C-alpha positions as CSV (number, residue, x, y, z in Angstrom):
1,M,0.0,0.0,0.0
2,K,1.2,3.5,-0.8
3,T,2.1,5.6,2.2
4,L,-0.7,8.0,3.1
5,K,0.6,11.6,3.4
6,V,-1.4,13.3,6.1
7,H,-1.0,17.0,6.9
8,Y,-2.9,18.7,9.7
9,F,-3.4,22.4,10.5
10,Q,-2.7,22.8,14.2
11,H,-4.0,25.8,16.2
12,I,-3.4,24.7,19.8
13,E,0.1,23.9,21.3
14,G,0.4,20.3,22.3
15,E,-2.7,19.2,20.4
16,S,-2.3,15.9,18.5
17,L,-4.6,14.2,16.0
18,G,-6.2,12.4,18.9
19,S,-7.8,9.0,18.4
20,C,-7.3,8.9,14.6
21,E,-3.5,9.0,14.8
22,I,-3.2,5.4,15.7
23,Y,-5.8,4.5,13.1
24,L,-4.0,6.3,10.4
25,N,-0.7,4.7,11.2
26,D,-2.1,1.2,11.5
27,Q,-4.4,1.2,8.5
28,Y,-2.6,3.5,6.1
29,D,1.1,3.5,7.2
30,A,0.6,7.3,7.4
31,Q,3.4,9.9,7.1
32,I,2.1,12.7,9.3
33,T,3.2,16.3,9.1
34,T,1.8,19.6,10.5
35,T,1.7,23.3,10.1
36,A,1.8,24.8,13.6
37,F,-0.1,28.0,13.2
38,Y,-0.2,28.5,16.9
39,A,3.6,29.1,16.9
40,L,3.4,31.9,14.4
41,P,3.4,35.6,15.5
42,P,-0.2,36.8,15.2
43,R,0.7,39.5,12.7
44,A,2.7,37.1,10.5
45,V,1.7,37.3,6.9
46,L,2.1,33.8,5.6
47,A,3.4,33.3,2.0
48,R,1.8,30.6,0.0
49,E,5.2,28.9,-0.3
50,A,5.3,28.4,3.4
51,L,2.4,25.9,3.2
52,P,2.7,22.4,1.6
53,S,2.3,21.7,-2.1
54,I,-1.2,20.5,-2.9
55,Q,0.3,17.5,-4.6
56,D,2.2,16.5,-1.5
57,V,-0.9,16.0,0.7
58,D,-3.3,13.0,0.5
59,L,-5.4,13.9,3.5
60,L,-5.8,17.3,5.2
61,I,-7.2,17.4,8.8
62,V,-8.0,20.9,10.0
63,M,-8.0,21.0,13.8
64,G,-10.0,23.1,16.3
65,S,-9.0,26.1,18.4
66,T,-10.4,28.7,20.8
67,M,-10.0,31.4,18.1
68,S,-12.7,32.4,15.7
69,A,-12.7,31.7,12.0
70,N,-13.3,35.4,11.7
71,D,-10.2,36.5,13.5
72,E,-8.1,37.7,10.5
73,Q,-7.5,41.1,12.1
74,H,-5.8,39.3,15.0
75,Y,-4.2,36.5,13.1
76,A,-2.9,37.7,9.7
77,W,-2.0,34.2,8.6
78,L,-5.6,33.0,8.8
79,S,-6.4,34.3,5.3
80,A,-3.6,32.2,3.9
81,E,-4.8,29.1,5.7
82,T,-8.4,29.6,4.5
83,S,-7.2,30.2,0.9
84,W,-5.1,27.0,1.0
85,I,-8.1,25.0,2.3
86,R,-10.2,26.2,-0.6
87,E,-7.5,25.5,-3.2
88,Y,-7.0,22.0,-1.8
89,I,-10.8,21.2,-1.8
90,E,-11.1,22.5,-5.4
91,A,-8.2,20.2,-6.4
92,G,-10.2,17.2,-5.1
93,G,-8.2,16.5,-1.9
94,A,-9.7,14.6,1.0
95,V,-10.4,16.9,4.0
96,I,-11.7,16.4,7.5
97,G,-12.6,19.5,9.6
98,L,-12.9,19.3,13.4
99,C,-14.8,22.1,15.2
100,L,-13.0,25.3,14.0
101,G,-11.8,23.1,11.1
102,A,-15.4,22.6,9.9
103,Q,-16.0,26.3,10.3
104,L,-12.9,27.2,8.2
105,I,-14.0,24.8,5.5
106,A,-17.4,26.5,5.3
107,K,-15.7,29.9,5.3
108,S,-13.3,28.9,2.6
109,L,-16.3,27.9,0.5
110,G,-17.9,31.4,0.9
111,K,-20.2,30.8,3.9
112,T,-20.6,32.8,7.1
113,V,-19.3,31.8,10.5
114,Q,-21.2,33.4,13.4
115,A,-22.0,33.0,17.1
116,N,-24.3,30.1,17.9
117,P,-27.4,31.1,20.0
118,E,-25.9,29.1,22.9
119,K,-22.4,27.9,23.9
120,E,-22.1,24.2,23.9
121,R,-19.6,22.2,25.9
122,G,-19.7,18.7,27.3
123,W,-21.1,15.3,26.2
124,R,-24.2,15.7,24.2
125,Q,-26.4,13.7,21.9
126,V,-26.4,14.4,18.2
127,Y,-28.9,13.1,15.6
128,A,-28.6,12.0,12.0
129,V,-30.5,14.0,9.3
130,P,-32.5,11.4,7.3
131,Q,-30.9,10.9,3.9
132,T,-32.2,9.9,0.5
133,L,-29.0,10.4,-1.4
134,P,-27.1,7.1,-2.1
135,D,-23.7,8.7,-1.9
136,S,-24.0,10.4,1.5
137,F,-21.8,9.4,4.4
138,P,-23.8,7.1,6.8
139,V,-24.3,8.5,10.3
140,P,-25.8,6.6,13.3
141,E,-29.4,7.7,14.1
142,V,-28.3,8.9,17.6
143,F,-24.8,9.2,19.1
144,T,-23.1,11.0,21.9
145,V,-20.0,13.1,21.3
146,L,-17.9,15.8,22.9
147,E,-19.0,19.4,22.1
148,W,-16.9,22.5,22.7
149,H,-17.9,25.6,20.6
150,A,-19.4,29.0,20.7
151,E,-19.9,29.5,17.0
152,T,-21.5,27.8,14.1
153,F,-21.5,28.1,10.3
154,E,-23.7,28.2,7.2
155,L,-23.8,25.0,5.2
156,P,-21.8,25.3,2.0
157,D,-23.8,25.3,-1.2
158,Q,-24.7,21.7,-2.3
159,A,-23.4,20.3,0.9
160,I,-25.3,17.4,2.5
161,H,-26.5,18.1,6.0
162,L,-25.6,15.0,8.0
163,A,-26.3,15.7,11.7
164,Y,-27.9,18.2,14.2
165,N,-29.0,18.7,17.7
166,D,-31.3,21.0,19.6
167,V,-28.5,23.5,20.4
168,C,-26.7,23.7,17.0
169,Q,-28.3,22.7,13.8
170,N,-25.2,22.2,11.7
171,Q,-23.3,19.5,13.6
172,M,-21.9,17.7,10.6
173,F,-21.9,18.0,6.8
174,Q,-20.4,16.4,3.7
175,Y,-19.2,18.5,0.7
176,R,-19.0,16.6,-2.6
177,D,-17.6,13.1,-1.8
178,H,-14.3,14.1,-0.3
179,V,-14.9,16.6,2.5
180,I,-16.6,16.0,5.9
181,G,-16.9,18.7,8.6
182,F,-17.7,18.0,12.3
183,Q,-18.8,20.8,14.6
184,F,-18.0,18.5,17.5
185,H,-14.8,16.7,18.5
186,P,-14.9,13.1,17.4
187,E,-11.1,12.8,17.8
188,V,-11.0,13.5,21.5
189,T,-9.4,11.1,23.9
190,P,-9.1,11.2,27.7
191,K,-5.5,12.6,27.3
192,N,-6.7,15.3,24.8
193,L,-9.6,16.3,27.0
194,Q,-7.4,16.6,30.1
195,M,-4.9,18.8,28.2
196,Y,-7.7,21.1,27.0
197,F,-9.0,21.7,30.5
198,A,-5.5,22.0,31.9
199,T,-4.3,24.6,29.4
200,L,-7.2,26.6,28.0
201,D,-8.0,28.6,31.2
202,E,-9.1,31.8,29.4
203,D,-11.5,29.9,27.2
204,L,-13.0,28.1,30.1
205,K,-14.0,31.4,31.7
206,K,-16.0,32.4,28.6
207,Y,-18.2,29.3,28.8
208,Q,-21.5,29.7,30.7
209,G,-25.0,28.8,30.0
210,P,-27.5,25.9,30.1
211,Y,-25.6,23.7,27.7
212,V,-22.2,24.1,29.3
213,A,-21.3,21.1,31.5
214,E,-19.1,21.3,34.6
215,V,-15.5,20.2,34.1
216,A,-15.7,17.3,36.5
217,E,-18.9,16.0,34.8
218,T,-17.2,16.1,31.4
219,L,-14.0,14.4,32.5
220,N,-15.6,11.7,34.8
221,V,-17.0,9.4,32.1
222,P,-16.2,5.8,31.2
223,A,-13.7,5.1,28.4
224,K,-16.5,3.8,26.2
225,Q,-17.9,7.4,26.1
226,Y,-15.3,8.3,23.5
227,T,-15.9,5.3,21.2
228,A,-18.8,6.6,19.1
229,G,-16.9,9.7,18.0
230,N,-13.6,7.9,17.5
231,Q,-15.2,5.3,15.3
232,L,-17.2,7.8,13.3
233,L,-14.0,9.8,12.6
234,N,-12.2,6.6,11.4
235,Q,-15.1,5.8,9.1
236,A,-15.2,9.4,7.8
237,I,-11.5,9.2,6.9
238,D,-12.1,6.0,5.0
239,F,-15.0,7.6,3.2
240,V,-13.3,10.8,2.0
241,L,-10.2,8.9,0.8
242,E,-12.3,6.5,-1.2
243,Q,-12.8,8.8,-4.1
244,T,-9.5,10.6,-4.1
245,K,-6.3,10.2,-6.0
246,Y,-4.8,8.3,-3.1
247,R,-7.4,5.5,-3.3
248,R,-7.2,5.5,-7.1
249,G,-3.4,5.3,-7.0
250,N,-3.5,2.4,-4.6
251,C,-5.9,0.6,-7.0
252,R,-3.5,1.0,-9.8
253,V,-0.6,-0.3,-7.6
254,E,-2.7,-3.3,-6.6
255,M,-3.6,-4.1,-10.2
256,L,0.1,-3.8,-11.3
257,D,1.2,-6.1,-8.4
258,S,-1.5,-8.6,-9.5
259,V,-0.2,-8.6,-13.1
260,L,3.4,-8.8,-12.1
261,G,2.7,-11.4,-9.5
């Protein structure tokens, strides 16, 4: 199997790919690289050449953050990041967006990111939107995932609305057959979650309201609580890769091996 070249856009120091990192290594022999946006000076204007070549990335994962997708005046490099995401999507690359990542995908496709009516943090149920399209990503009817967001986004034109709940309508979407955005955090692990609560003090102070769970309540859950989101993310990775050049390239390699063998 061809090595899968994974690149992720990182916005929080110490944040990893979470649960999917083991999956990517085990299932795809992944070569993982990152752009550490959090390490850049806020006013740094990022040249296009500082980001990877489109051709050198098989899968892009855009991570979350406490910042807003609308913070260009505070983070000058944000415009370059959004432009690169749009260029990569238009080139047919496989993309997964997590929380802020989903919002940046929507923004890169010309849609608005704005405050959600309520802040949402903690373990909450999410519901599948009934689908009639045969090529939509399959989502469980009801599942529980970790939420942590104050903003939401408009669905991109021609996107498939995949999931919702009573606090935030746009919880998950599919764009074409190679982009999936999650408003929630399917990648979270106990280690990730401990790190968030230990390091994001300023963000914690901003979260109040009826849909914001206490820290102890969020942390004190059984290990199986993380399973639904982790498995859904693994399945989404498989799905977006299925129609991309990576998958097609592997099919050609397998056919050639069969002939030569």
